[in-house]
matplotlib code that plots the C-alpha trace (Angstrom):
import matplotlib.pyplot as plt

x = [-124.4, -120.7, -119.5, -116.2, -112.8, -113.2, -110.2, -110.8, -108.4, -110.2, -112.5, -115.7, -118.7, -121.4, -124.8, -126.5, -125.3, -121.9, -121.5, -119.2, -119.5, -118.3, -114.8, -111.3, -110.6, -109.3, -112.9, -114.6, -115.9, -115.1, -117.0, -117.0, -120.4, -118.4, -116.6, -119.3, -117.9, -119.1, -116.6, -118.0, -116.3, -117.0, -116.8, -116.6, -115.7, -116.2, -113.8, -114.9, -112.7, -114.8, -112.4, -114.0, -112.3, -113.8, -112.4, -113.3, -112.3, -112.5, -111.6, -110.2, -110.8, -108.7, -106.7, -109.5, -112.0, -114.1, -115.0, -118.4, -118.9, -121.9, -122.5, -120.7, -118.4, -120.3, -117.6, -114.6, -112.5, -108.9, -106.8, -106.9, -104.5, -104.7, -103.1, -102.9, -104.6, -103.7, -100.3, -98.1, -95.2, -97.2, -99.4, -96.5, -94.7, -97.8, -100.0, -103.4, -103.5, -106.3, -106.5, -106.5, -108.2, -111.2, -111.8, -115.4, -117.3, -119.0, -115.9, -112.8, -111.4, -108.6, -106.1, -103.6, -101.5, -103.2, -105.1, -104.7, -107.5, -107.3, -108.5, -107.4, -108.2, -108.5, -109.0, -110.0, -109.8, -112.2, -114.6]
y = [89.6, 89.4, 86.5, 85.6, 87.2, 90.7, 92.9, 95.4, 98.2, 99.9, 99.1, 97.1, 98.2, 95.5, 96.5, 93.1, 89.6, 88.6, 85.0, 82.9, 79.7, 76.5, 75.7, 76.2, 78.6, 81.1, 81.5, 82.0, 85.1, 85.3, 87.6, 88.1, 86.3, 83.1, 83.5, 83.3, 83.9, 84.1, 86.2, 85.2, 82.6, 79.9, 80.9, 79.4, 80.3, 78.4, 78.8, 78.4, 75.3, 73.5, 73.9, 74.9, 76.5, 76.5, 78.1, 78.5, 78.0, 75.0, 73.7, 70.5, 69.2, 66.5, 66.0, 65.6, 67.7, 67.7, 70.2, 69.8, 72.0, 74.2, 72.6, 69.5, 69.4, 67.9, 65.3, 65.2, 66.9, 66.9, 68.6, 70.5, 73.0, 74.0, 76.9, 76.8, 79.7, 78.5, 79.4, 77.5, 75.1, 71.9, 73.2, 74.1, 70.8, 68.8, 71.1, 69.9, 68.3, 67.0, 63.2, 62.5, 59.1, 61.0, 63.2, 63.1, 65.6, 66.7, 67.4, 66.0, 65.0, 66.8, 65.3, 67.0, 66.1, 63.9, 66.0, 69.2, 71.7, 74.7, 76.3, 76.6, 78.1, 75.9, 75.9, 73.0, 72.4, 70.2, 69.9]
z = [-159.4, -160.4, -162.4, -163.8, -162.8, -161.5, -160.5, -157.6, -157.1, -154.2, -151.3, -152.1, -150.0, -149.8, -148.6, -148.8, -148.2, -149.7, -150.7, -152.9, -154.7, -153.0, -153.8, -152.5, -149.7, -152.3, -153.7, -150.4, -148.8, -145.1, -142.7, -138.9, -138.5, -139.3, -136.0, -133.3, -129.8, -126.3, -124.3, -120.9, -118.6, -119.6, -123.2, -126.7, -130.2, -133.5, -136.4, -140.0, -140.4, -137.8, -134.8, -131.6, -128.6, -125.1, -121.9, -118.3, -114.7, -112.4, -109.0, -107.5, -104.0, -102.3, -105.5, -108.0, -110.0, -113.2, -115.9, -117.6, -120.7, -120.9, -124.4, -125.6, -128.6, -131.5, -132.5, -130.1, -127.4, -128.8, -126.1, -122.9, -121.3, -117.6, -115.7, -111.9, -110.1, -106.5, -105.1, -102.7, -102.9, -102.9, -105.7, -107.9, -107.2, -108.1, -110.3, -111.6, -115.0, -117.3, -117.6, -121.4, -120.8, -119.4, -122.4, -123.7, -125.8, -122.5, -120.3, -118.6, -115.2, -113.4, -111.0, -108.7, -105.7, -103.1, -100.7, -102.6, -103.2, -105.5, -108.7, -112.3, -115.7, -118.7, -122.5, -124.7, -128.4, -130.2, -133.1]

ax = plt.figure().add_subplot(projection="3d")
ax.plot(x, y, z, "-o")
ax.set_aspect("equal")
plt.show()
């Protein structure tokens, strides 16, 4: 146990668990286990500050589609970004977009040009 101010002029090797007292971020110990991530598609990562990033792929048929998250955000979906995967003039003129009025902790709705069908990649930020 180390208490009080301690100066370290070299590398500290910890063989057990490293913890710090609650307080400001300056007194916290950060380790990689605080950044859980699933690198699959769909995937997710949680940051120590409570922000959660999710990503995946989706499709729209006849101008509409939906994304349902594998696991819902605990509190809220804050924003979504889409990237078009389908090529063609009509798709680039009327690319798909996420409808902010449809945001729920479980997913969102996507709209594109009337009659269009295609695919997209997405990422979502929430908490």
